[in-house]
C-alpha positions as CSV (number, residue, x, y, z in Angstrom):
1,M,69.7,108.7,89.8
2,A,71.7,109.9,86.8
3,D,71.1,108.4,83.4
4,F,74.4,107.4,81.9
5,G,73.1,104.8,79.6
6,K,74.5,101.3,79.6
7,T,77.5,101.9,81.7
8,L,79.8,99.2,83.2
9,V,82.1,100.2,86.0
10,V,85.1,97.8,86.2
11,I,87.3,97.6,89.3
12,P,90.3,95.4,88.5
13,A,92.2,94.0,91.5
14,R,94.9,91.3,91.3
15,G,95.9,89.5,94.4
16,G,99.6,89.7,93.7
17,S,101.9,92.7,93.7
18,K,105.7,92.6,93.7
19,R,106.5,96.1,95.1
20,L,103.7,96.2,97.7
21,P,102.4,92.7,98.5
22,R,98.6,92.4,98.8
23,K,98.2,96.1,98.3
24,N,94.6,96.0,97.3
25,L,93.8,94.5,100.7
26,L,96.0,96.7,102.9
27,P,94.0,98.4,105.7
28,L,93.3,102.0,105.0
29,G,91.0,104.0,107.2
30,G,89.7,100.9,108.9
31,K,88.9,98.8,105.9
32,P,90.7,97.1,103.0
33,M,91.9,99.6,100.4
34,I,89.7,98.3,97.6
35,C,86.6,99.1,99.6
36,W,87.1,102.8,99.1
37,T,86.9,102.4,95.3
38,I,83.8,100.2,95.5
39,E,82.1,102.6,97.8
40,A,83.0,105.6,95.7
41,A,81.5,103.9,92.7
42,L,78.3,103.2,94.7
43,A,78.2,106.7,96.1
44,A,78.4,108.1,92.5
45,N,74.8,106.8,92.1
46,L,75.2,106.2,88.3
47,G,72.7,103.5,87.9
48,A,75.6,101.5,86.4
49,R,76.7,97.9,86.7
50,I,79.7,97.6,89.0
51,L,82.0,94.6,88.4
52,V,85.1,93.7,90.5
53,T,87.4,91.4,88.5
54,S,90.1,89.5,90.3
55,D,92.0,86.3,90.5
56,D,92.0,86.4,94.3
57,E,89.3,84.8,96.3
58,E,89.7,87.1,99.3
59,I,89.2,90.1,97.1
60,L,86.2,88.5,95.4
61,E,84.7,87.8,98.8
62,I,85.0,91.4,99.8
63,A,83.2,92.4,96.5
64,R,80.4,89.9,97.3
65,Q,79.8,91.7,100.6
66,Y,78.4,94.6,98.4
67,R,76.2,92.2,96.3
68,S,73.0,93.6,97.8
69,Q,74.0,97.0,96.5
70,G,74.5,95.8,93.0
71,V,78.2,94.9,92.9
72,A,79.2,91.8,91.0
73,A,82.3,89.7,91.5
74,H,84.0,88.1,88.5
75,K,86.8,85.5,88.7
76,R,89.1,86.4,85.9
77,P,91.1,83.7,83.9
78,S,94.5,82.9,85.4
79,K,96.2,84.2,82.2
80,L,94.9,87.6,83.1
81,A,96.3,87.5,86.6
82,T,100.0,87.8,85.7
83,D,102.3,90.8,85.9
84,T,102.3,91.0,82.1
85,A,98.5,90.9,81.6
86,S,97.2,94.1,80.1
87,T,94.4,96.2,81.6
88,V,92.8,96.3,78.2
89,D,92.5,92.5,78.1
90,V,91.1,92.6,81.6
91,L,88.5,95.1,80.5
92,I,87.6,93.1,77.4
93,D,87.2,90.0,79.5
94,A,84.9,92.0,81.8
95,V,82.7,93.1,78.9
96,H,82.4,89.5,77.6
97,A,81.5,88.4,81.1
98,E,78.7,90.9,81.2
99,R,77.4,89.8,77.8
100,R,77.2,86.2,79.0
101,V,74.7,87.3,81.7
102,G,72.6,89.3,79.2
103,C,74.1,92.8,79.7
104,D,75.4,94.8,76.8
105,P,77.3,97.8,78.1
106,E,78.0,100.8,75.8
107,T,80.3,102.7,78.1
108,V,83.1,101.3,80.3
109,V,84.5,103.1,83.4
110,L,87.8,101.9,84.7
111,L,88.4,102.6,88.4
112,Q,91.8,101.3,89.7
113,P,91.7,100.5,93.5
114,T,95.2,102.0,93.8
115,S,93.5,105.4,93.7
116,P,91.6,105.2,96.9
117,L,91.3,109.0,97.5
118,R,89.2,109.5,94.3
119,N,85.6,110.2,95.3
120,A,82.1,109.9,93.9
121,G,82.2,113.5,92.6
122,D,85.4,112.7,90.6
123,I,83.7,109.7,88.9
124,R,80.6,111.7,88.1
125,D,82.6,114.6,86.7
126,A,84.5,112.3,84.4
127,L,81.3,110.7,83.1
128,E,79.6,114.1,82.6
129,C,82.7,115.2,80.7
130,F,82.4,112.1,78.5
131,R,78.8,112.8,77.8
132,E,79.2,116.5,77.2
133,N,82.0,115.9,74.6
134,G,80.0,113.5,72.4
135,Q,81.0,110.1,74.0
136,N,83.5,109.4,71.2
137,N,86.8,110.2,72.9
138,T,88.3,108.6,76.0
139,V,88.1,110.7,79.2
140,V,91.0,110.5,81.6
141,T,91.4,112.1,84.9
142,V,94.4,114.4,85.4
143,C,96.0,116.6,87.9
144,E,98.4,119.6,87.7
145,V,102.0,118.6,87.8
146,D,104.0,119.5,91.0
147,H,106.8,121.2,89.0
148,P,107.2,122.2,85.3
149,T,108.4,119.3,83.1
150,A,111.0,121.7,81.8
151,W,112.8,121.0,85.0
152,T,113.1,117.3,84.3
153,G,115.7,115.6,82.2
154,T,118.0,112.6,81.8
155,I,121.4,111.6,83.1
156,G,123.9,110.8,80.5
157,D,127.5,109.6,80.5
158,G,129.6,110.9,83.3
159,C,126.4,111.7,85.3
160,K,125.8,114.7,83.0
161,L,122.3,116.1,83.5
162,E,120.7,116.8,80.2
163,G,117.5,118.3,78.9
164,I,116.9,120.8,81.8
165,D,115.6,124.3,81.1
166,L,118.3,126.6,82.6
167,S,116.6,129.9,81.7
168,G,115.9,130.6,85.4
169,K,112.2,131.1,84.9
170,R,110.0,130.7,87.9
171,S,107.6,127.8,88.1
172,Q,104.6,130.2,87.8
173,D,106.0,131.6,84.6
174,Y,105.4,128.2,82.8
175,Q,102.1,127.2,81.2
176,K,100.1,124.9,83.5
177,E,100.8,121.2,82.7
178,Y,98.8,118.1,83.7
179,R,99.5,114.4,84.1
180,L,97.4,111.3,84.1
181,N,96.6,110.4,87.7
182,G,95.2,106.9,87.0
183,A,92.0,107.5,89.0
184,V,89.2,107.3,86.3
185,Y,89.0,106.3,82.7
186,V,85.8,106.5,80.6
187,A,85.6,105.0,77.1
188,Q,83.3,103.5,74.5
189,V,83.0,99.8,74.7
190,S,82.8,99.5,70.9
191,M,86.1,101.3,70.5
192,L,87.7,99.2,73.2
193,L,86.7,96.0,71.4
194,T,87.6,97.2,68.0
195,T,90.9,98.8,68.6
196,K,92.0,96.7,71.7
197,S,92.9,100.0,73.3
198,L,91.5,102.1,76.1
199,F,92.6,105.3,74.5
200,S,91.0,107.1,71.5
201,E,93.2,109.2,69.2
202,S,92.2,112.3,71.2
203,L,91.8,112.4,74.9
204,I,89.5,114.5,77.0
205,A,90.8,115.7,80.4
206,S,88.7,115.7,83.6
207,V,90.8,117.6,86.2
208,M,91.1,116.4,89.8
209,P,93.0,118.1,92.7
210,R,96.5,116.8,93.5
211,E,95.5,115.8,97.0
212,R,93.1,113.1,95.6
213,S,95.4,112.0,92.9
214,L,97.7,109.6,94.7
215,D,98.4,106.3,93.0
216,I,99.5,103.6,95.4
217,D,102.5,101.8,93.9
218,D,104.8,101.0,96.8
219,E,105.2,101.3,100.6
220,L,106.2,105.0,100.4
221,T,103.1,106.1,98.4
222,F,100.9,104.0,100.7
223,K,102.3,105.8,103.8
224,V,101.8,109.1,102.1
225,C,98.2,108.1,101.3
226,E,97.6,107.2,105.0
227,A,98.8,110.6,106.0
228,V,96.7,112.4,103.5
229,F,93.6,110.2,104.1
230,D,93.4,111.5,107.7
231,R,93.2,115.1,106.5
232,L,90.6,114.7,103.8
């Protein structure tokens, strides 16, 4: 079992979702989607506390099914179950909940259940990256962008497309670029509590492949995930 110090893995899962209702409970590969994140956290074998925080009793009951494996279920306050509630506030509430039961985490790992294709190795890689880089800067998982951002722009008045690189360069001629994929975040608890932010001034990247970087946000991305899931 790896020694990652006093680590708290937080899996936040609201019951509501406007664009994709009950998305954290949608069936994927024969089980509710949130199960894939819980099981990836367990398979990472970190020796860490794993806390599922939710306002929804059905989600909390799923978390309790993993109680014997060390997963805890936390009923978050109703004020943290709205569309406007911030992830940072949910994480801070989770840290305070841990302290009330006598635990004092030093590192927090955020695993959003809307990234069900992220696996145990991705979690371990992010934590190793955090440890190897001094544990001062937030680690974020990223993946290579599909196309150069030079090919993106805005639409102005009269449907005028603006800000596009028209040099005719091939995609392989641009420097590689990466985007946040939302799968894993690792940060110091002390920084989280002091700055009320998950992000340090500098960020450290832990690279994941695009095929495991899907973030489920609507029906289309869920259907894409289903198709990819069968091939992984």
